[in-house]
N, C-alpha and C positions, 0 to 999 in steps of 0.2 A: 503493499500499500504506500503511496506516494502522495505527502500532500505536497501543494502549490500555494504560496503566499502571495497578494498583489497588494500593491498600497491605491486605493483609489481615492486620490486628491477630492477634498472637499464633501468628501462621503466617508471613507473608513477604510477598510479594509477586505480583501478577497480572498476565502481559502476555497480551493480545491481538491476535492479529496477524491481518489481514485477507488471504484468499488468495481467488481464482477466486469470481465469484458473491458467496453469501453466506454460503461456510464460511468458518470462525477455527480457526486455530491456538491454543490456550491453552496457556501454560508456567506454571505457579506452581514458585516457588521458595521452597522453605522456608526458615525461620532456621538451621537445620539444614547449608544447603548441597543439601539433597537436589531433583531437579526430577522433575516428572511435568508430562507432554504429554498436552495431549488434542484432539481436533477436533470439531466443530459445524460440521452442516449447514447450520444456518439459526439467526438468534437467537432463537428461540422453543423449538429443539430442545435434549434433554439432550445434555452433552457426554460422546464416548464416551473411555475413555482409550486411549491408546495405550502408552505405556512410563512407567515410573519409572527415572532415572540417579540414581549418588551425585555428589557434589559433584567426586570428582576425575575422574572417566568423563564428566561435564558438559564440565568443562572441557577433558579431551584432545577430545573430539568437538568445541567449539567452535574450537581452533585449527584442525585439518583445514577444519571449514567456513569456517573464515575467509581458505585460504587460505596457510596459515603453512609447510604442509608442499609442496603444491604447487598452481598456478597452473595451472586446466585450459585457459583461453582466454588469449591474449599480448595485453597492454592497453597501452596507451602510458603508464598510471600504476598503480601499485598503492600501496596505504596499508594500515600495520599502525597500530590504535589503541592509544595508549599508556594516556590517561586518557580522560575526559569530552570534552575538546576539544586533547587533542595526539596527533599522529599523527605518524608515518615515513611519507615518501612518496619514491616512485620517480618523477622524472619526465625523460620522454626528451627528447634537445634535438636538433630538426630542422635539417636543413640550412639552411635559410630564419628560422631562430630571429634575434631581434636579439640573444641571447643569445651565440651562435656567435661565438667567436673573440675575447669581451672576457674577461679576466681575472675572478675572482670580486671582486676591488677594486674594479674597474672598473663592476660592475653595483650594488655596493651595496645586496644582496636583504638582508644584514640589518638594514641601515638604513630600505630604504623601505619593505621589506612586512614585515621580522622574523622571516624564516625561516633557519635555519644550515644551511648545506651539511655534513656531517657526511662524507661520501665521495662519488668521481665511480667510475661504473662505465666505464673505456674498453676496451672490446672485451672478451679477457679479463683485462686489470690493472684491479685497485681501486687508487684513490688515496685514503687513508685521512687525513681531518683536512685535509682541503686548506687551504692560505693562501691571503691575496688576491690572490697572485703567481699562482697557478694560473688556467691559461686556461683555458676551457671550448672543445670544438670541438664541431663536428657529430655525432651521431648518441651522444654522452655520454649517461650515465644520471648525474643528480644526486640523492643521496639526502641528503634534505634533514629537519629536524625544525622542528615548526612547528604552529599553531594549525590549524582546518579552516580557517577564513576565510584566514588567511596563505597556506596551500598552494592555495588556488583563487587567491587573486592571484597567486601563482606563475605559474600556468598562466595566465595572462592574459598576464604577463610573456614566457613563453615561446612563446606564439602571435603575441606582437606586438598585441592587442586592449588593452594598456595598454601606454604608451609610458613605457621603462625610462629614459630621460633626463631625464621631465617627469614620474614619476606621484607620485601624492599622499603613499603609503606612510601608514604607522600611527601617524608621529610619534616611533616609537621611535629614539634615539638613540645606544643604549649601541653602543659599538665592541668588539669582540674583540681581546685584548692586542696580536695579531699585526697588525691594523687599524693603528694607531697609528704 
């Protein structure tokens, strides 16, 4: 799937999303916040208007589509985008993960790859703002804050594709006050 983005001077932005075959979904976001959705069956055809949304309604629908209210398929990771490059991601720790059984301080996730563990979901219990002495257990779900790249690196550490003891990291050596 490819998304094309064009400025519409004095109007806003146009996004074209490739669908199956030659079909495309066109979304025009007006400077006022209003959204218009069109579909085009092929590149030479005229676009057919599907509907129009107010800014408020478009944002509500967007959060529903993003999965903020309901995740229809249980996946190993869930992510929420905060900005262009900042995510909150949920990462499940399998039994054979090299992180299982270690404390957050021992893993050095913040120093090695830059993610911050903001909570740990353990069964029905949620450990908020875990410190460096908090142990990661198998089947825990880490709730982390980081960039898209940092979250991808985390997945490599969780699965063992990157060596937690010898990983290259991002060069970030900033320590949380509780880790000093």
